[in-house]
N, C-alpha and C positions, 0 to 999 in steps of 0.2 A: 129763668135767668134774669139777672139785672141788666139794665141797658148797657153797661160797660162790658159785661160778659158776652152779650150778643155781638157787640162791635169787635171785641177781641177775637171771638170765634170766627167772625167774617174775615178778618185779616189773615188768620191762620188758614182758612179755606182758600182764600185768594193765593196765598204763598204756595200752597200745595197743588194749586190748579184744580181744586175740588169744587167745580161749579154747581153740582147738585146740592151740596151743603150750603154754599153761598146763596143759591136760589131759595132754599128753605128758610133762610133768615130774612127774606124780603117779602113785604106785603104785596099782594096782587097788583095794587095800583100805586106802587112806590114811584116817587119822582126823583130823578137824579139830574143835577145841574152842574156843569163845569164851564167856567168862563174862558175867555181867550178866543183865539182864532186858530186853534189847532185842528187837525183833521178829526180829533175825537171830542172837540168842544161842542157844547150844546145842551139840549134838554132831552131826557129820555123818560118815557113813561112805561113802567113795568120792567121786570128783570130781563126779559128776552130782548127788548130794545136796547137796554144798557149792555147786555152781554155781547150782542152782535155789533152794536155801534161803537163800543169803546173797549171793553175787556178783551175781545178777540183780536184787537189790533195792537195792544200794548207791546208785546214782545217783538213784533215785526218793526214797529216804529222805534223802539228803544230796547235793543238786544240786552239780555241779562237784567231786565228791570226787576227791582226789588224794593220793598218798603220795610223799614225798621222802626219800631216804636221809639219815640223819645219821651212822650208823656201823654196822659189821657185825663180829661176832666169830665165830670158828669153833673148835670143839674136838671132834675125833673124830666128825665127822658132825652135831654139834649146832651149828646156826647161829642166832645171836641178832642180830636186826636192829632197830635203833632208827630210827624214822621220824618225820617231821613229817607229820601228817595235817591236811589242810585241805579245806574245803567251804564252801558258803554258810553263814556264821554259825558256822563251826567252825575252830578252830586248837588242836591238842593234840599231845603226843608219844605215841607208841605203841611197844610192844616186841612182836616176834613171835619165836617159837622154832620152828624147823623141824628135824626129825630127818630127815636125808637118808641113805638106804640104796640102794646100787646106782644112784646118780645120779638118784634119784627121792624125792619127798616121801613119807615113811612116816607121819609125824605132823606136825601143825601146830597150834600153840597161839597164840591171839591175845589179847594183853593190851592192849586199847584203853582209853582214858579214856571209859568208857561214860556217865559222868555228863555230860561235855561233849557227847558225841554225842546223848544224850537231850535236852539243852537246845537244841541246834541243830535237832534233828528237830522239836521242838515249837514252835520260834520262828515 
């Protein structure tokens, strides 16, 4: 798979709630980083840490959370995805940067509009 195909498949798995497929696309020692001061912000090392520290909390913090593709760019294994993020009381754009090596996520940087997310979470 190309780096873009890996990333596209990962978003499809996330949308379907298919964590085994999502995990299969991640390197054992992947690093995930999300800025801000959200309950899910921080650094995660490995898929299990990311899944329990962030992914498992998304729907409870933002009911009906969904991501919709806007655009995707790839350069030498670096995939930048622009997404429309929606949930109850939330609509914002987001940018994610994935570093794909050997057809797996090595690094994942999440640049979400945490201010809008905090407002929706507290509504």
